[in-house]
C-alpha positions as CSV (number, residue, x, y, z in Angstrom):
1,X,-19.7,-6.9,-16.2
2,X,-18.2,-3.6,-16.5
3,X,-14.3,-3.9,-16.4
4,X,-12.1,-1.1,-15.8
5,X,-9.0,-0.5,-17.9
6,X,-6.0,-2.4,-16.2
7,X,-3.9,0.9,-16.3
8,X,-6.7,2.5,-14.0
9,X,-6.6,-0.4,-11.7
10,X,-2.7,-0.5,-11.6
11,X,-2.5,3.4,-10.5
12,X,-0.6,3.0,-7.2
13,X,1.3,6.0,-6.3
14,X,1.8,6.2,-2.6
15,X,5.3,7.7,-2.9
16,X,4.3,11.4,-2.2
17,X,2.4,10.7,0.8
18,X,5.2,8.3,2.1
19,X,7.6,11.1,1.2
20,X,5.8,13.7,3.0
21,X,5.9,11.5,6.1
22,X,9.6,10.8,5.7
23,X,10.3,14.5,5.2
24,X,8.6,15.7,8.3
25,X,11.1,17.3,10.8
26,X,12.3,15.0,13.4
27,X,12.5,17.4,16.3
28,X,12.8,14.6,19.1
29,X,16.5,15.5,19.7
30,X,15.8,19.3,19.6
31,X,12.6,18.7,21.9
32,X,14.4,16.4,24.1
33,X,17.2,18.8,24.6
34,X,14.8,21.7,25.2
35,X,13.0,19.6,27.7
36,X,16.2,18.7,29.5
37,X,17.3,22.5,29.8
38,X,13.9,23.3,31.2
39,X,13.8,20.5,33.8
40,X,17.5,21.4,34.9
41,X,16.6,25.2,35.1
42,X,13.3,24.2,36.9
43,X,15.1,22.7,39.6
44,X,17.4,25.3,40.1
45,X,14.8,27.9,40.0
46,X,12.5,25.9,42.5
47,X,15.5,25.8,45.0
48,X,15.8,29.7,44.7
49,X,12.1,30.2,45.0
50,X,11.6,28.0,48.1
51,X,14.6,29.7,49.8
52,X,13.6,33.3,48.8
53,X,9.8,32.5,49.6
54,X,10.7,31.5,53.2
55,X,12.9,34.7,53.4
56,X,10.4,37.0,51.8
57,X,7.4,35.6,54.2
58,X,9.8,36.2,57.1
59,X,10.8,39.6,56.2
60,X,8.6,41.1,53.5
61,X,10.1,44.5,54.0
62,X,13.6,43.5,52.8
63,X,13.4,44.5,49.0
64,X,16.4,42.1,48.3
65,X,14.2,39.1,49.3
66,X,11.2,40.3,47.7
67,X,12.9,41.0,44.1
68,X,14.6,37.8,44.2
69,X,11.3,36.1,45.2
70,X,9.3,37.6,42.4
71,X,12.4,37.0,40.0
72,X,12.2,33.3,40.8
73,X,8.4,33.5,40.6
74,X,8.8,35.0,37.0
75,X,11.4,32.6,36.0
76,X,9.0,29.7,36.9
77,X,6.4,31.3,34.9
78,X,8.8,31.4,31.9
79,X,9.6,27.7,32.3
80,X,5.9,26.8,32.3
81,X,5.4,28.9,29.2
82,X,8.2,27.1,27.6
83,X,6.9,23.7,28.5
84,X,3.5,24.7,27.4
85,X,5.0,25.8,24.0
86,X,6.9,22.7,23.7
87,X,4.0,20.7,24.4
88,X,2.2,22.4,21.7
89,X,5.0,21.9,19.3
90,X,5.0,18.3,19.9
91,X,1.3,17.9,19.6
92,X,1.5,19.9,16.4
93,X,4.1,17.7,15.0
94,X,2.2,14.7,16.2
95,X,-0.9,15.8,14.6
96,X,0.8,16.3,11.2
97,X,2.3,12.8,11.5
98,X,-1.1,11.4,12.2
99,X,-2.6,13.2,9.3
100,X,-0.1,11.9,6.9
101,X,-0.5,8.2,8.4
102,X,-4.2,8.8,7.9
103,X,-3.9,9.7,4.3
104,X,-1.7,6.7,3.7
105,X,-4.3,4.5,5.3
106,X,-6.9,5.8,3.0
107,X,-4.8,5.2,0.0
108,X,-4.2,1.8,1.2
109,X,-7.8,1.0,1.5
110,X,-8.4,2.1,-2.0
111,X,-5.6,0.1,-3.0
112,X,-7.2,-3.0,-1.4
113,X,-10.4,-2.4,-3.0
114,X,-8.5,-2.3,-6.4
115,X,-6.8,-5.3,-5.7
116,X,-9.8,-7.1,-4.9
117,X,-11.3,-6.0,-8.4
118,X,-8.0,-7.2,-10.0
119,X,-8.3,-10.6,-8.3
120,X,-11.9,-11.0,-9.6
121,X,-10.7,-9.6,-13.0
122,X,-7.9,-12.2,-12.9
123,X,-10.1,-15.0,-11.8
124,X,-12.5,-14.4,-14.6
125,X,-9.8,-14.0,-17.3
126,X,-8.4,-17.5,-15.8
127,X,-12.0,-19.1,-16.3
128,X,-11.9,-17.5,-19.8
129,X,-8.7,-18.8,-20.7
130,X,-9.5,-22.4,-19.2
131,X,-12.6,-22.4,-21.4
132,X,-10.8,-21.2,-24.4
133,X,-8.1,-24.0,-23.6
134,X,-11.0,-26.5,-23.4
135,X,-12.4,-25.3,-26.8
136,X,-9.1,-25.5,-28.4
137,X,-8.4,-29.1,-27.3
138,X,-12.0,-29.8,-28.5
139,X,-11.4,-28.5,-31.8
140,X,-8.1,-30.3,-32.0
141,X,-9.7,-33.6,-31.2
142,X,-12.5,-32.8,-34.0
143,X,-9.8,-31.9,-36.6
144,X,-7.9,-35.2,-35.9
145,X,-11.2,-37.2,-36.1
146,X,-12.4,-35.6,-39.3
147,X,-8.7,-35.9,-40.7
148,X,-8.8,-39.8,-40.0
149,X,-12.5,-40.0,-41.5
150,X,-11.1,-38.1,-44.5
151,X,-8.2,-40.2,-44.9
152,X,-10.3,-43.5,-44.3
153,X,-12.8,-42.3,-47.0
154,X,-10.2,-41.5,-49.6
155,X,-8.7,-45.2,-49.1
156,X,-12.1,-46.7,-49.2
157,X,-12.8,-44.6,-52.3
158,X,-9.4,-45.8,-53.7
159,X,-10.2,-49.3,-53.1
160,X,-13.8,-49.2,-54.6
161,X,-12.6,-47.5,-57.5
162,X,-9.9,-50.2,-57.9
163,X,-12.6,-52.8,-57.6
164,X,-15.0,-51.1,-59.9
165,X,-12.2,-50.6,-62.5
166,X,-11.5,-54.2,-62.3
167,X,-15.0,-55.2,-63.1
168,X,-15.6,-52.6,-65.8
169,X,-12.6,-53.8,-67.5
170,X,-12.9,-57.5,-67.5
171,X,-9.5,-59.3,-68.2
172,X,-9.5,-60.4,-71.8
173,X,-9.6,-64.3,-72.2
174,X,-6.6,-65.7,-73.2
175,X,-6.6,-68.1,-76.1
176,X,-5.2,-71.3,-75.3
């Protein structure tokens, strides 16, 4: 098996992506205020538009009515443009957040793969460690067996030597 260095597998550095996500400007309050302002303005302009629309359609020759009607119409266009710009800003911000989350997700997938490889490496290491523990225990048993065998052999040699010494050196007969 081809094992990578543990340092290579342990390279987890999500902090820049997370910091980028955290540091994205939170425009919720600003966007919400802009939207409230646009909505409030919209309803007052709609009231003026409806009033001057009726007056303009009744008397198109009166310049005051036509000017007020076209002003209200232009204000509605400006409000629609503001809503469109706000919508684009929100979509752009949402796109940035989605991109950051996607980048973090990709990094997490890579880290999951590394985690699986580390788990396999750890399992292999545990098996090797268990195997070496068994070998160590076997060597200790063999050493003790051989030690006992050597001690027994030395005692046996000592006894045989004592017996042979006794036979080689007969005890002199005592004269009576």
